[in-house]
N, C-alpha and C positions, 0 to 999 in steps of 0.2 A: 702819360697820355693814353696808353693802351688800357689802363685800368678804367679810365672814364668811358672809353668806347665799349668795353665789355659790360660795364654797369648800365649804360644807356641801352645796349642791345638786350640785356636781360629784362630791363624795365619795359622795353617795347614789346618783347615777346609775352611778358606777363599781361600787359594791357590788351594785346590782340587775343590771347587765349581767353582772358576774362570776357571780352566782348563776344567771342564766338560762343562761349558757354551760355551767356545771357540770351543771345539771339536764339540758340537752340532751345532753351527753356521756354522762351516766349512763343516760338512756333509750335512746340510739341505739347505743352501742358496748359496753355490757356484755352478757354472755351472757344468753340467754333462759332461762326455766325449762324443766325437762325435759318438761312437758306440752305446751308450745307447740312444742318441738323435735319431739316425736312427731307432732304435728299437721302440721307442715311436711313431715315424712318421708312421711306419708300422702298429702298433696297431690302430692308428687313421684312416689309410686308410681302415682297415678292419671294423672299427666302425665309419662311417662318422658323427654320432651324437656327437662324442667327438671333432670334429673340432673346435667348438667355445672355448672349454676348452684349446686346444692347442694354439689357436690364442691369448687368454688372457695370457697364460703362456709365449709365445714368444714375447709379446708386448714390453718387454725391451731388446729383442735381445738375450736372453739366457734362457735356460731351467735349472731350479734348481732341485735338488734331491726331494725336497718337492713337487714341481709341477709334476715331473715325477711320483712319488708315487701316487698322487691324480688321475692322468690319468689312471694309471694301476688299481687302486682300482675301478674307475668308469667302466673300461672295464670288470673287473671281475663281477661287479654287473650286467652289461648288459648281460653277458654270462649266469649268474645264472638265470636271469629273462627270458631268451629265452628258458630255459629248461622246 
């Protein structure tokens, strides 16, 4: 009986871990919606030093959430440094 419980628990953990990995991939590496992409381009226009970062992000023709977050974080650091 304990063997079945441990096997079920291992299978459950594997399914949960696989689901978490797939959700993380979906959120991080799929293209962002056009509205967010426009917002990122506006941020880059206000901070021209971020243009190379946007160019690298768009080299494959799409902007992912991970790339957008990196650009936003860099813009925030520049804003804090300017104060």
